[in-house]
KOLRO-802738 format. One line per 10 residues: number of its first residue (from 1); their letters; for each residue x, y, z of N, C-alpha, C. Coordinates in nm, 2 decimals. Layout:
BEGIN
NUM	a	X,Y,Z,X,Y,Z,X,Y,Z  ... .
***
This chain:
BEGIN
1	mptylyetlp	-1.23,-1.75,7.02,-1.11,-1.67,7.01,-1.09,-1.67,6.86  -1.18,-1.59,6.75,-1.13,-1.54,6.60,-0.98,-1.58,6.59  -1.01,-1.66,6.44,-0.88,-1.68,6.39,-0.88,-1.56,6.21  -0.78,-1.52,6.27,-0.71,-1.39,6.13,-0.66,-1.44,6.01  -0.68,-1.39,5.92,-0.60,-1.43,5.80,-0.51,-1.34,5.77  -0.43,-1.34,5.75,-0.24,-1.24,5.71,-0.23,-1.26,5.56  -0.13,-1.16,5.55,-0.09,-1.18,5.41,0.06,-1.17,5.44  0.17,-1.16,5.30,0.27,-1.10,5.38,0.28,-1.00,5.27  0.38,-0.85,5.26,0.39,-0.76,5.19,0.55,-0.81,5.14  0.57,-0.86,5.02,0.68,-0.90,5.04,0.79,-0.80,5.00 .
11	ptpelpvrrf	0.91,-0.78,5.04,1.00,-0.63,4.98,1.00,-0.62,4.77  1.03,-0.76,4.74,1.05,-0.77,4.63,0.94,-0.85,4.54  0.90,-0.81,4.40,0.81,-0.87,4.35,0.84,-1.08,4.33  0.95,-1.05,4.35,1.01,-1.18,4.31,0.97,-1.32,4.44  0.92,-1.24,4.53,0.90,-1.29,4.64,0.77,-1.39,4.65  0.73,-1.46,4.71,0.59,-1.50,4.67,0.52,-1.41,4.79  0.37,-1.42,4.77,0.27,-1.38,4.92,0.30,-1.52,4.99  0.24,-1.48,5.10,0.24,-1.63,5.20,0.12,-1.59,5.28  0.02,-1.61,5.27,-0.09,-1.63,5.36,-0.10,-1.74,5.48  -0.18,-1.70,5.62,-0.15,-1.80,5.68,-0.25,-1.71,5.83 .
21	elkqsmrdaa	-0.33,-1.84,5.86,-0.40,-1.79,6.00,-0.33,-1.79,6.11  -0.39,-1.68,6.20,-0.36,-1.68,6.34,-0.49,-1.65,6.41  -0.47,-1.78,6.55,-0.59,-1.73,6.62,-0.51,-1.59,6.73  -0.62,-1.50,6.73,-0.59,-1.38,6.87,-0.72,-1.34,6.92  -0.68,-1.30,7.02,-0.81,-1.20,7.09,-0.87,-1.10,6.99  -1.00,-1.00,7.05,-1.00,-0.94,7.00,-0.93,-0.81,6.98  -0.88,-0.85,7.12,-0.78,-0.70,7.21,-0.67,-0.72,7.19  -0.59,-0.86,7.10,-0.51,-0.78,7.06,-0.50,-0.69,6.92  -0.32,-0.70,6.94,-0.34,-0.56,6.82,-0.28,-0.62,6.65  -0.32,-0.62,6.62,-0.27,-0.67,6.43,-0.14,-0.69,6.46 .
31	lthdpetghp	-0.10,-0.86,6.39,0.01,-0.81,6.36,0.13,-0.73,6.27  0.19,-0.73,6.27,0.30,-0.62,6.14,0.38,-0.69,6.09  0.47,-0.78,6.08,0.55,-0.86,6.04,0.51,-1.01,6.09  0.56,-1.08,5.94,0.55,-1.26,6.01,0.62,-1.27,6.06  0.59,-1.38,6.15,0.67,-1.43,6.25,0.78,-1.56,6.19  0.78,-1.61,6.08,0.85,-1.70,6.01,0.94,-1.57,5.91  0.92,-1.54,5.83,0.97,-1.46,5.75,1.04,-1.31,5.77  0.96,-1.26,5.86,1.02,-1.11,5.90,0.94,-1.02,5.82  0.90,-1.07,5.72,0.82,-0.99,5.61,0.74,-0.91,5.70  0.67,-0.75,5.61,0.53,-0.68,5.71,0.44,-0.77,5.66 .
41	vrrvpqasfy	0.32,-0.75,5.69,0.21,-0.82,5.67,0.09,-0.74,5.68  -0.03,-0.78,5.65,-0.14,-0.71,5.63,-0.27,-0.84,5.69  -0.38,-0.77,5.74,-0.47,-0.87,5.78,-0.57,-0.88,5.67  -0.65,-0.96,5.65,-0.69,-0.98,5.51,-0.85,-0.98,5.55  -0.92,-0.88,5.48,-1.09,-0.90,5.54,-1.09,-1.02,5.47  -1.22,-1.07,5.54,-1.29,-1.23,5.54,-1.43,-1.16,5.60  -1.49,-1.27,5.54,-1.66,-1.27,5.63,-1.70,-1.45,5.64  -1.74,-1.50,5.70,-1.74,-1.59,5.69,-1.94,-1.58,5.75  -2.02,-1.69,5.67,-2.17,-1.70,5.72,-2.21,-1.83,5.70  -2.33,-1.88,5.75,-2.37,-2.03,5.73,-2.51,-2.02,5.58 .
51	lggvrslava	-2.47,-2.10,5.53,-2.59,-2.13,5.45,-2.64,-2.30,5.45  -2.77,-2.31,5.50,-2.81,-2.45,5.54,-2.75,-2.50,5.59  -2.65,-2.46,5.73,-2.62,-2.55,5.82,-2.44,-2.55,5.72  -2.41,-2.49,5.65,-2.27,-2.52,5.58,-2.19,-2.38,5.60  -2.10,-2.39,5.65,-1.99,-2.23,5.71,-1.94,-2.22,5.52  -1.96,-2.11,5.47,-1.89,-2.06,5.38,-1.78,-1.92,5.40  -1.66,-1.94,5.35,-1.59,-1.81,5.40,-1.53,-1.74,5.28  -1.59,-1.63,5.31,-1.52,-1.52,5.15,-1.41,-1.44,5.21  -1.27,-1.48,5.08,-1.18,-1.41,5.15,-1.16,-1.23,5.06  -1.05,-1.18,5.07,-1.07,-1.08,4.99,-0.94,-1.10,4.86 .
61	plegggccgp	-0.93,-1.08,4.73,-0.84,-1.11,4.65,-0.73,-1.09,4.67  -0.63,-1.11,4.63,-0.50,-1.07,4.67,-0.45,-0.90,4.56  -0.40,-0.90,4.68,-0.38,-0.71,4.61,-0.34,-0.74,4.42  -0.45,-0.62,4.36,-0.39,-0.59,4.20,-0.39,-0.71,4.13  -0.53,-0.82,4.22,-0.58,-0.93,4.10,-0.74,-0.94,4.15  -0.79,-1.08,4.09,-0.93,-1.08,4.09,-1.02,-1.03,4.05  -1.15,-0.99,4.09,-1.23,-0.94,4.04,-1.25,-0.77,4.08  -1.17,-0.73,4.15,-1.15,-0.58,4.15,-0.99,-0.54,4.10  -0.92,-0.60,4.09,-0.81,-0.57,4.03,-0.78,-0.52,3.86  -0.65,-0.55,3.83,-0.69,-0.45,3.68,-0.79,-0.58,3.61 .
71	gggachh	-0.81,-0.49,3.49,-0.85,-0.61,3.39,-0.97,-0.69,3.47  -1.04,-0.65,3.61,-1.15,-0.76,3.65,-1.28,-0.70,3.63  -1.35,-0.62,3.56,-1.49,-0.68,3.52,-1.54,-0.55,3.65  -1.69,-0.57,3.66,-1.77,-0.44,3.69,-1.74,-0.44,3.85  -1.66,-0.46,3.92,-1.65,-0.47,4.05,-1.59,-0.32,4.09  -1.67,-0.26,4.19,-1.61,-0.10,4.19,-1.61,-0.13,4.35  -1.54,-0.06,4.42,-1.54,-0.03,4.54,-1.54,0.08,4.54 .
***
């Protein structure tokens, strides 16, 4: 069963974004709300791969930040 990464979409900028993992069947619908806070959530795109027997996990940056966010360099999707 895969593990999915979610992050909250707080209703106001003052509230922190919370990231959490959840094991779900691929047949299950994605969550729409955080079970702890009730805030809306989105599933965070991620990829895992193996290099020399070591698992690496690539996670998308938080919205509005990271290499593709404001002032984020040459990353264009």
